[in-house]
Short mmCIF file of the C-alpha atoms (twelve columns), coordinates in Angstrom:
data_MODEL
# 
_entry.id   MODEL 
# 
loop_
_atom_site.group_PDB 
_atom_site.id 
_atom_site.type_symbol 
_atom_site.label_atom_id 
_atom_site.label_alt_id 
_atom_site.label_comp_id 
_atom_site.label_asym_id 
_atom_site.label_seq_id 
_atom_site.Cartn_x 
_atom_site.Cartn_y 
_atom_site.Cartn_z 
_atom_site.pdbx_PDB_model_num 
ATOM 1   C CA . MET A 1   -27.466 -8.393  47.109  1 
ATOM 2   C CA . GLN A 2   -24.890 -10.531 45.275  1 
ATOM 3   C CA . TYR A 3   -26.263 -12.503 42.369  1 
ATOM 4   C CA . ARG A 4   -24.951 -16.057 42.236  1 
ATOM 5   C CA . ASP A 5   -25.474 -16.711 38.534  1 
ATOM 6   C CA . ASP A 6   -21.701 -16.920 37.979  1 
ATOM 7   C CA . TYR A 7   -22.036 -20.676 38.334  1 
ATOM 8   C CA . THR A 8   -24.806 -21.087 35.763  1 
ATOM 9   C CA . PRO A 9   -24.354 -21.419 31.966  1 
ATOM 10  C CA . THR A 10  -25.477 -17.813 31.634  1 
ATOM 11  C CA . GLY A 11  -22.973 -16.805 34.277  1 
ATOM 12  C CA . LYS A 12  -20.221 -18.543 32.331  1 
ATOM 13  C CA . ILE A 13  -21.054 -16.480 29.272  1 
ATOM 14  C CA . LYS A 14  -20.999 -13.318 31.370  1 
ATOM 15  C CA . ARG A 15  -17.565 -14.231 32.759  1 
ATOM 16  C CA . GLU A 16  -16.269 -14.828 29.239  1 
ATOM 17  C CA . LEU A 17  -17.657 -11.492 28.085  1 
ATOM 18  C CA . ARG A 18  -16.058 -9.676  31.020  1 
ATOM 19  C CA . ALA A 19  -12.746 -11.310 30.168  1 
ATOM 20  C CA . GLU A 20  -13.160 -10.334 26.514  1 
ATOM 21  C CA . TYR A 21  -13.933 -6.719  27.396  1 
ATOM 22  C CA . ALA A 22  -10.915 -6.604  29.691  1 
ATOM 23  C CA . LEU A 23  -8.763  -7.978  26.876  1 
ATOM 24  C CA . MET A 24  -10.106 -5.383  24.455  1 
ATOM 25  C CA . ALA A 25  -9.188  -2.626  26.905  1 
ATOM 26  C CA . MET A 26  -5.568  -3.758  26.919  1 
ATOM 27  C CA . THR A 27  -5.418  -4.768  23.242  1 
ATOM 28  C CA . PRO A 28  -2.250  -2.831  22.277  1 
ATOM 29  C CA . ILE A 29  -0.316  -4.270  25.225  1 
ATOM 30  C CA . TYR A 30  -1.731  -7.744  24.653  1 
ATOM 31  C CA . LEU A 31  -0.849  -7.685  20.961  1 
ATOM 32  C CA . ALA A 32  2.676   -6.487  21.643  1 
ATOM 33  C CA . LEU A 33  3.313   -9.207  24.223  1 
ATOM 34  C CA . SER A 34  1.675   -11.844 22.037  1 
ATOM 35  C CA . LEU A 35  3.765   -10.934 19.006  1 
ATOM 36  C CA . LEU A 36  6.961   -10.849 21.050  1 
ATOM 37  C CA . THR A 37  6.236   -14.258 22.569  1 
ATOM 38  C CA . LYS A 38  5.429   -15.808 19.205  1 
ATOM 39  C CA . SER A 39  8.503   -14.192 17.682  1 
ATOM 40  C CA . VAL A 40  10.883  -15.649 20.256  1 
ATOM 41  C CA . ALA A 41  9.214   -19.073 20.198  1 
ATOM 42  C CA . PHE A 42  9.188   -19.382 16.419  1 
ATOM 43  C CA . SER A 43  12.735  -18.077 16.073  1 
ATOM 44  C CA . LEU A 44  13.964  -20.696 18.544  1 
ATOM 45  C CA . PHE A 45  12.018  -23.366 16.662  1 
ATOM 46  C CA . LEU A 46  13.629  -22.375 13.366  1 
ATOM 47  C CA . ILE A 47  17.119  -22.233 14.848  1 
ATOM 48  C CA . SER A 48  16.793  -25.789 16.148  1 
ATOM 49  C CA . ASN A 49  15.031  -27.319 13.145  1 
ATOM 50  C CA . GLU A 50  16.269  -25.776 9.926   1 
ATOM 51  C CA . SER A 51  19.217  -25.721 7.576   1 
ATOM 52  C CA . PRO A 52  21.161  -22.449 7.376   1 
ATOM 53  C CA . GLY A 53  19.862  -21.646 3.892   1 
ATOM 54  C CA . THR A 54  21.965  -20.214 1.077   1 
ATOM 55  C CA . PRO A 55  23.072  -16.631 0.414   1 
ATOM 56  C CA . LEU A 56  21.411  -14.712 -2.383  1 
ATOM 57  C CA . THR A 57  23.123  -14.965 -5.755  1 
ATOM 58  C CA . GLN A 58  24.642  -11.868 -7.309  1 
ATOM 59  C CA . ASP A 59  21.728  -11.554 -9.724  1 
ATOM 60  C CA . GLU A 60  19.226  -11.873 -6.881  1 
ATOM 61  C CA . LYS A 61  21.077  -9.188  -4.955  1 
ATOM 62  C CA . GLN A 62  21.087  -6.960  -8.012  1 
ATOM 63  C CA . LEU A 63  17.348  -7.462  -8.510  1 
ATOM 64  C CA . ILE A 64  16.527  -6.522  -4.926  1 
ATOM 65  C CA . THR A 65  18.907  -3.557  -4.960  1 
ATOM 66  C CA . SER A 66  17.324  -2.353  -8.210  1 
ATOM 67  C CA . ILE A 67  14.105  -1.836  -6.254  1 
ATOM 68  C CA . PHE A 68  15.054  -1.053  -2.657  1 
ATOM 69  C CA . ASN A 69  18.538  0.373   -3.246  1 
ATOM 70  C CA . ASP A 70  20.499  -0.012  0.014   1 
ATOM 71  C CA . GLU A 71  17.407  -0.307  2.239   1 
ATOM 72  C CA . VAL A 72  17.875  -4.088  2.277   1 
ATOM 73  C CA . ASN A 73  21.162  -5.571  3.450   1 
ATOM 74  C CA . VAL A 74  21.259  -8.304  0.829   1 
ATOM 75  C CA . ASN A 75  24.319  -9.886  2.427   1 
ATOM 76  C CA . ARG A 76  22.288  -10.729 5.537   1 
ATOM 77  C CA . VAL A 77  19.504  -12.517 3.662   1 
ATOM 78  C CA . PHE A 78  19.472  -16.299 3.338   1 
ATOM 79  C CA . ILE A 79  17.025  -18.235 1.215   1 
ATOM 80  C CA . HIS A 80  15.633  -21.731 1.651   1 
ATOM 81  C CA . ARG A 81  14.907  -22.594 -1.960  1 
ATOM 82  C CA . SER A 82  12.800  -25.706 -1.426  1 
ATOM 83  C CA . ASP A 83  11.372  -25.794 2.066   1 
ATOM 84  C CA . PRO A 84  8.493   -28.155 2.962   1 
ATOM 85  C CA . LEU A 85  7.535   -25.832 5.827   1 
ATOM 86  C CA . ALA A 86  6.183   -23.351 3.289   1 
ATOM 87  C CA . THR A 87  3.960   -26.036 1.798   1 
ATOM 88  C CA . GLU A 88  2.783   -27.095 5.244   1 
ATOM 89  C CA . ARG A 89  1.763   -23.491 5.890   1 
ATOM 90  C CA . GLY A 90  -0.200  -23.450 2.627   1 
ATOM 91  C CA . SER A 91  2.160   -20.849 1.169   1 
ATOM 92  C CA . ALA A 92  4.167   -20.497 -2.005  1 
ATOM 93  C CA . GLY A 93  6.724   -18.758 0.188   1 
ATOM 94  C CA . PHE A 94  6.949   -16.975 3.512   1 
ATOM 95  C CA . VAL A 95  9.068   -14.818 5.772   1 
ATOM 96  C CA . HIS A 96  8.777   -14.934 9.545   1 
ATOM 97  C CA . ILE A 97  8.382   -11.179 9.840   1 
ATOM 98  C CA . THR A 98  9.089   -10.990 13.563  1 
ATOM 99  C CA . ASP A 99  12.200  -13.174 13.345  1 
ATOM 100 C CA . ILE A 100 14.630  -11.831 15.955  1 
ATOM 101 C CA . ARG A 101 17.752  -13.394 14.437  1 
ATOM 102 C CA . PRO A 102 20.368  -11.032 12.952  1 
ATOM 103 C CA . ASN A 103 20.133  -12.714 9.541   1 
ATOM 104 C CA . ARG A 104 16.845  -12.707 7.644   1 
ATOM 105 C CA . HIS A 105 15.440  -15.856 6.037   1 
ATOM 106 C CA . VAL A 106 13.129  -16.452 3.076   1 
ATOM 107 C CA . TYR A 107 11.363  -19.801 2.680   1 
ATOM 108 C CA . MET A 108 10.191  -20.934 -0.747  1 
ATOM 109 C CA . ALA A 109 7.918   -23.915 -1.322  1 
ATOM 110 C CA . PRO A 110 9.316   -26.795 -3.419  1 
ATOM 111 C CA . SER A 111 6.941   -25.817 -6.243  1 
ATOM 112 C CA . MET A 112 8.616   -22.384 -6.341  1 
ATOM 113 C CA . GLU A 113 12.194  -23.683 -6.279  1 
ATOM 114 C CA . SER A 114 14.854  -21.948 -8.365  1 
ATOM 115 C CA . SER A 115 18.626  -21.847 -8.171  1 
ATOM 116 C CA . ASP A 116 18.556  -18.145 -9.091  1 
ATOM 117 C CA . TYR A 117 15.446  -15.963 -8.999  1 
ATOM 118 C CA . GLY A 118 17.439  -13.171 -10.559 1 
ATOM 119 C CA . GLN A 119 18.008  -15.216 -13.714 1 
ATOM 120 C CA . LEU A 120 14.615  -16.800 -14.298 1 
ATOM 121 C CA . ALA A 121 14.014  -17.633 -17.938 1 
ATOM 122 C CA . ALA A 122 11.148  -15.978 -19.800 1 
ATOM 123 C CA . GLU A 123 8.745   -18.890 -19.402 1 
ATOM 124 C CA . PHE A 124 5.125   -19.206 -18.319 1 
ATOM 125 C CA . GLU A 125 5.926   -21.134 -15.135 1 
ATOM 126 C CA . ASN A 126 8.312   -18.453 -13.920 1 
ATOM 127 C CA . TYR A 127 6.032   -15.420 -13.611 1 
ATOM 128 C CA . HIS A 128 4.622   -16.804 -10.365 1 
ATOM 129 C CA . LYS A 129 8.060   -17.750 -9.012  1 
ATOM 130 C CA . PHE A 130 9.339   -14.255 -9.733  1 
ATOM 131 C CA . GLN A 131 6.400   -12.591 -8.010  1 
ATOM 132 C CA . VAL A 132 6.633   -14.792 -4.938  1 
ATOM 133 C CA . PHE A 133 10.355  -14.085 -4.568  1 
ATOM 134 C CA . VAL A 134 9.899   -10.299 -4.815  1 
ATOM 135 C CA . HIS A 135 6.859   -10.474 -2.531  1 
ATOM 136 C CA . GLU A 136 8.850   -12.221 0.191   1 
ATOM 137 C CA . MET A 137 11.829  -9.900  -0.257  1 
ATOM 138 C CA . THR A 138 9.471   -6.984  0.343   1 
ATOM 139 C CA . HIS A 139 8.744   -8.539  3.728   1 
ATOM 140 C CA . ILE A 140 12.502  -8.536  4.321   1 
ATOM 141 C CA . TRP A 141 12.540  -4.810  3.504   1 
ATOM 142 C CA . GLN A 142 9.651   -4.210  5.902   1 
ATOM 143 C CA . GLY A 143 11.697  -5.666  8.749   1 
ATOM 144 C CA . PRO A 144 10.411  -7.105  12.016  1 
ATOM 145 C CA . ILE A 145 9.292   -3.935  13.817  1 
ATOM 146 C CA . LYS A 146 7.736   -2.098  10.885  1 
ATOM 147 C CA . ALA A 147 6.012   -5.234  9.640   1 
ATOM 148 C CA . THR A 148 4.740   -6.273  13.063  1 
ATOM 149 C CA . TRP A 149 2.724   -3.113  13.600  1 
ATOM 150 C CA . LYS A 150 1.699   -2.690  9.978   1 
ATOM 151 C CA . GLU A 151 0.456   -6.289  9.989   1 
ATOM 152 C CA . LEU A 152 -2.251  -5.299  12.449  1 
ATOM 153 C CA . THR A 153 -4.008  -3.394  9.660   1 
ATOM 154 C CA . CYS A 154 -4.340  -6.583  7.604   1 
ATOM 155 C CA . VAL A 155 -7.175  -9.049  7.954   1 
ATOM 156 C CA . PRO A 156 -5.415  -12.218 9.184   1 
ATOM 157 C CA . SER A 157 -7.413  -14.708 7.162   1 
ATOM 158 C CA . GLY A 158 -5.147  -16.885 5.067   1 
ATOM 159 C CA . HIS A 159 -3.177  -16.673 1.877   1 
ATOM 160 C CA . ASN A 160 -4.066  -15.655 -1.643  1 
ATOM 161 C CA . ASN A 161 -1.500  -17.163 -3.956  1 
ATOM 162 C CA . ASN A 162 -3.306  -16.070 -7.116  1 
ATOM 163 C CA . TYR A 163 -1.452  -12.740 -7.090  1 
ATOM 164 C CA . THR A 164 -4.154  -10.719 -8.753  1 
ATOM 165 C CA . PHE A 165 -2.726  -7.321  -9.545  1 
ATOM 166 C CA . GLY A 166 -5.402  -4.903  -8.394  1 
ATOM 167 C CA . ASP A 167 -9.003  -5.688  -7.565  1 
ATOM 168 C CA . PRO A 168 -11.472 -3.431  -5.739  1 
ATOM 169 C CA . GLU A 169 -13.772 -6.394  -5.012  1 
ATOM 170 C CA . ILE A 170 -12.006 -7.297  -1.788  1 
ATOM 171 C CA . ASP A 171 -13.410 -10.277 0.096   1 
ATOM 172 C CA . VAL A 172 -12.502 -11.299 3.635   1 
ATOM 173 C CA . LYS A 173 -10.276 -14.207 2.629   1 
ATOM 174 C CA . HIS A 174 -8.115  -12.250 0.210   1 
ATOM 175 C CA . ALA A 175 -8.282  -8.816  1.820   1 
ATOM 176 C CA . PRO A 176 -4.723  -8.870  3.191   1 
ATOM 177 C CA . TYR A 177 -3.298  -9.489  -0.296  1 
ATOM 178 C CA . THR A 178 -5.679  -7.783  -2.710  1 
ATOM 179 C CA . TYR A 179 -5.261  -4.062  -3.260  1 
ATOM 180 C CA . THR A 180 -6.930  -1.188  -5.048  1 
ATOM 181 C CA . LEU A 181 -4.722  1.586   -6.393  1 
ATOM 182 C CA . GLU A 182 -6.780  4.593   -5.441  1 
ATOM 183 C CA . GLU A 183 -5.606  7.931   -6.751  1 
ATOM 184 C CA . ASN A 184 -3.128  9.701   -4.448  1 
ATOM 185 C CA . LYS A 185 -2.953  6.765   -2.031  1 
ATOM 186 C CA . LYS A 186 0.582   6.377   -0.695  1 
ATOM 187 C CA . PHE A 187 2.571   3.167   -0.394  1 
ATOM 188 C CA . SER A 188 2.690   3.521   3.381   1 
ATOM 189 C CA . GLU A 189 -1.108  3.402   3.553   1 
ATOM 190 C CA . PHE A 190 -1.257  -0.210  2.377   1 
ATOM 191 C CA . CYS A 191 -0.887  -3.130  4.781   1 
ATOM 192 C CA . ILE A 192 2.178   -5.358  4.583   1 
ATOM 193 C CA . GLU A 193 0.725   -8.028  2.299   1 
ATOM 194 C CA . GLN A 194 -0.681  -5.415  -0.058  1 
ATOM 195 C CA . GLN A 195 2.687   -3.651  -0.115  1 
ATOM 196 C CA . ALA A 196 4.421   -6.919  -0.972  1 
ATOM 197 C CA . ASN A 197 1.976   -7.670  -3.781  1 
ATOM 198 C CA . ILE A 198 2.280   -4.144  -5.161  1 
ATOM 199 C CA . VAL A 199 6.069   -4.361  -5.351  1 
ATOM 200 C CA . ALA A 200 5.843   -7.866  -6.849  1 
ATOM 201 C CA . SER A 201 3.423   -6.599  -9.505  1 
ATOM 202 C CA . TYR A 202 5.653   -3.632  -10.279 1 
ATOM 203 C CA . ALA A 203 8.809   -5.724  -10.558 1 
ATOM 204 C CA . LEU A 204 7.186   -8.270  -12.852 1 
ATOM 205 C CA . ILE A 205 5.573   -5.728  -15.167 1 
ATOM 206 C CA . PHE A 206 8.348   -3.161  -15.426 1 
ATOM 207 C CA . LEU A 207 11.582  -4.991  -14.606 1 
ATOM 208 C CA . ARG A 208 10.854  -8.366  -16.211 1 
ATOM 209 C CA . PRO A 209 8.449   -7.598  -19.066 1 
ATOM 210 C CA . ASP A 210 9.682   -10.726 -20.845 1 
ATOM 211 C CA . ILE A 211 8.242   -12.893 -18.063 1 
ATOM 212 C CA . PHE A 212 5.184   -10.670 -17.665 1 
ATOM 213 C CA . SER A 213 4.251   -11.373 -21.286 1 
ATOM 214 C CA . PHE A 214 3.114   -14.818 -20.108 1 
ATOM 215 C CA . TYR A 215 0.643   -13.388 -17.588 1 
ATOM 216 C CA . PRO A 216 -2.721  -14.922 -18.546 1 
ATOM 217 C CA . ASN A 217 -5.088  -12.001 -17.889 1 
ATOM 218 C CA . GLU A 218 -5.421  -9.141  -20.350 1 
ATOM 219 C CA . GLN A 219 -7.142  -6.843  -17.852 1 
ATOM 220 C CA . LEU A 220 -4.825  -6.168  -14.931 1 
ATOM 221 C CA . ALA A 221 -7.379  -4.706  -12.543 1 
ATOM 222 C CA . SER A 222 -11.143 -4.757  -12.544 1 
ATOM 223 C CA . GLY A 223 -12.768 -1.358  -12.436 1 
ATOM 224 C CA . MET A 224 -10.022 0.571   -14.222 1 
ATOM 225 C CA . SER A 225 -8.195  0.546   -17.521 1 
ATOM 226 C CA . ASN A 226 -4.730  -0.948  -17.802 1 
ATOM 227 C CA . GLU A 227 -3.384  2.511   -18.611 1 
ATOM 228 C CA . VAL A 228 -4.703  3.971   -15.361 1 
ATOM 229 C CA . PHE A 229 -3.585  0.969   -13.337 1 
ATOM 230 C CA . LEU A 230 -0.026  1.024   -14.701 1 
ATOM 231 C CA . SER A 231 0.256   4.772   -14.173 1 
ATOM 232 C CA . ARG A 232 -0.828  4.501   -10.543 1 
ATOM 233 C CA . LEU A 233 1.379   1.461   -9.963  1 
ATOM 234 C CA . LYS A 234 4.425   3.392   -11.135 1 
ATOM 235 C CA . THR A 235 3.529   6.368   -8.981  1 
ATOM 236 C CA . VAL A 236 2.876   4.492   -5.736  1 
ATOM 237 C CA . VAL A 237 6.081   2.446   -5.972  1 
ATOM 238 C CA . GLU A 238 8.446   5.026   -7.406  1 
ATOM 239 C CA . ASP A 239 7.418   7.762   -4.989  1 
ATOM 240 C CA . ARG A 240 8.607   5.482   -2.186  1 
ATOM 241 C CA . PHE A 241 11.491  3.779   -3.993  1 
ATOM 242 C CA . PRO A 242 13.219  6.201   -6.396  1 
ATOM 243 C CA . GLN A 243 15.711  3.494   -7.360  1 
ATOM 244 C CA . ALA A 244 12.855  1.498   -8.893  1 
ATOM 245 C CA . ARG A 245 12.204  4.315   -11.361 1 
ATOM 246 C CA . ILE A 246 15.843  4.345   -12.439 1 
ATOM 247 C CA . SER A 247 15.749  0.584   -12.935 1 
ATOM 248 C CA . ARG A 248 12.493  0.773   -14.893 1 
ATOM 249 C CA . LEU A 249 13.890  3.399   -17.247 1 
ATOM 250 C CA . ASN A 250 17.040  1.349   -17.766 1 
ATOM 251 C CA . THR A 251 14.915  -1.696  -18.573 1 
ATOM 252 C CA . GLU A 252 12.822  0.289   -21.043 1 
ATOM 253 C CA . ARG A 253 15.942  1.589   -22.763 1 
ATOM 254 C CA . SER A 254 17.409  -1.899  -23.059 1 
ATOM 255 C CA . GLU A 255 14.114  -3.191  -24.473 1 
ATOM 256 C CA . LYS A 256 14.168  -0.496  -27.166 1 
ATOM 257 C CA . ALA A 257 17.842  -0.920  -28.010 1 
ATOM 258 C CA . PRO A 258 18.420  -2.558  -31.416 1 
ATOM 259 C CA . ALA A 259 19.725  -6.108  -31.358 1 
ATOM 260 C CA . PRO A 260 23.468  -6.352  -32.070 1 
# 
């Protein structure tokens, strides 16, 4: 006997559930096609609606190279230094991670504008600008394919522009951005937003300690001492990016050098 409840409210719910279960069964394929479609559509939108952006300055290139070495082609990166689209998205900055264009683009909100993020003065207002720039450049390093699949491990629930350094009290809203530096956890085990925040934290603390001195919180991460946090931060970044260690040591030497 064929039940004819497909046309009742209950039947509608059953049809929706069957469709949902079918979608779950093909989730990897669905996600791949969805991401590809969105990538092409958004790339075409940007091509037809945006300015070309500006190349990175020499100091910006040097900053990025000091972390990622030659893993980022800094000559193929263009930055939009004051883009309303970032504000409309509720972001201090963003990168369209699945952008299929040969050149990569970084979009900074007007509130984050700077003519040179590699030469930011040691001022309170600049610690956030510096972090946002390095955060977005980490997305450039991740690249479209690596970032697309790694993004699936993040909870897609909005932006956390507070840039807390490390906090084990992860809530749903901030989960993609908040990280906990567990002992022996590798950089590759963090999702893309956590990776970007980790590198931004590292760069601010160890490569621009003059700007970091304006950071308002004395305790960097709840649940662990600053000493433990800084030790783990160095390990997780420098194990993946050996150039960062060289740059940190050079910065430390220059900080200790007597003034001429």
